[in-house]
N, C-alpha and C positions, 0 to 999 in steps of 0.2 A: 381491496387492499386496505390494510389497517391504517388508522389515522397517522401514526408516526411515519410510516413509510410513504403515505400519500404525499407528504410534504417533501420527500426526497426527489420525486419525479420532476424532471425539467429544471433541476437545481444543481448547484455545485456545492458539495458538502465534504468536509474533512472531519473525521471522528478521531479525537486525540485522547490519550490517556497513558497511564503508567502500565508497566507489565502486568498482565493478569486482570486488567480492568474491564474486559469484555468487549473490546473493539472488534475482534474477529468474529465473535459470536453475533454481535449486532449486524455486522456486514453480511454474515451468512444467512441471517433471518431475512434481511432485505432481499438477498438472492432468492431465497425460498418463495417470498411473496411475488417477486417478478415472474418466476417460473409458473406459479399457481395462477397468475393473472394473464398467462398466455403470451408473455413478452420474451420468452427464451431466445427467440431468433434475433432479438435486438440487443442482446447482452454479451459483453466480453468481460472476462475477469482476468486481470494480470496479477499473478501471484508473485509477490516479492519477499514473502516471509520465510525465514528459516524454519525448519521443523525440528527443533531441539528442545525437549523438556519444557521448562517454565518459560523460556524465552522464545517468543514467536509461536507460531502454530498456523498451519495452512487452513484455508477455508474447507478443504476436503476433509479435515478432521471433524467438522461440524455439520456438513450437509453433503448428500450425494448429488445434489442438483448441479454441481460443477460439471457433471457428465452431460447435462442438458444444454449447456451454453458453450460458447467458445472460451476455453480455459487455457490461457497461456502461462506456462510454468517452466522455469529453468530446471536443468538437471539437478543443480545443487546451489544452495545459498548458505554461506557460512556467517554466523553472527560475529562480526569482527571484534567487538569489545569483549565478548565472552571467551572467544577462542584465541585471539592474539595474545601472546605473552610479552611482546615487545612493541614499541612504536612502529617499527618496520613491518612486523607481522600484521598489525591492525590495518595499516595502510594497504598492504598487499591484499588482504582479504577483502577490504572495501573495494579495491580496484577489480579484483576477480568477480565480485558480485555485480559491479557495474557492467563489466564485459559480458556477463551472463544475461543481464536484464535488458541491455540496450537493443538487441535484436527483437525482443518481444515488443518494446515500445515502437520500433520501426515497423514491425508487422502490423500493429494496430493503426499506426498513422497511414500505412498503405491501404488498409482495408478497415476503416472505422465502423463501429456500430453506434446506434443512438445512445446506448447506456454503457458506461464504463465503470467497473468496480476495480479498485486496486487494494490489495491487502499489504500493508506495511510499506508504504511509499518511502518512508525515511531510510530504508536500507539503500535505496538508489541514491539518495541525497548525500550519502557519505562520500561518494567519489564521482557521481554523475552530475550532469548539468541541470540546474533547476529549470532552465528554459525547456528542457525535454518534457518535464512534467507540466509546465505551463501550456505547451502545445497540446498535450492530452486533455487538459482542462478545457481549452478553447475549442477543440474539435468535437468533443462529445456534447450531447444535449443534456444528459444526466451524468454527473460525475460524483461518485462517492468513494472515498478512500479512507483507510485507517493510517494513522501515523503515531509513532511513539513520541510521547512528550512526558518527561519525568526526570527523576533524579537517580534512580537505581542503576542506570547504565552510564553514569557521568564519567567514570574512569575510562578514558580512551588511551591510556598509556602515553600521553603526550602527542598523540597523532593529529589532534585538531579536528577529528571527524565529529565530535560532539558539538563543537561550536559551529561547524559548517552545517550540520544537520539542523541546529536550532535557527540559524540565520535563514537558511533556505525555507524551512517550514514557516517561519514568520512571514516571509515574502509570499508564500502560497496562501497563507491564511488571509492575507489582505486581498486576494483575488477571488475568493469563493463567496457564495451567498451566506454560508453558515458554518460555524465551527462548533461541533458537539464535543463537550469535554466529559469524559467518563471518569469517575473517581473511585 
């Protein structure tokens, strides 16, 4: 396993950055390394990212190795700040996303693997409980997740999800071994 990814094993890491900074690409390369190293049966990926143009992108856009591991993905995720035209729409989309993702979190908690990768955990933080993510961090031996942190998506139409996301992410950053910031 390459040097960068060796330090991911057995640790809790959150990869943060602006849209298009390479967070999902880095996470997908880590998944590739895990599969090449024979660890595929110990890996679960929870996909929380929308798959719409410049905003978001699923891991399967970068690697076919999602088919080699347990890949938990909802039917649809809607980027609330980009899609919602009003405060109410943004809140509704955030709530729908949380409802789509909560069963995946529960499935992992019922049947955890040693290694958990999450793509775009901040989508869940818009309306979900930060304690749910804390449970995931605590139950996995290796935890690596991507999270949006930036200014380009600041306009939340007065819904409050941007502040909620930031506060929850800051709490999670205090619980992990390392925060990697991509620029």
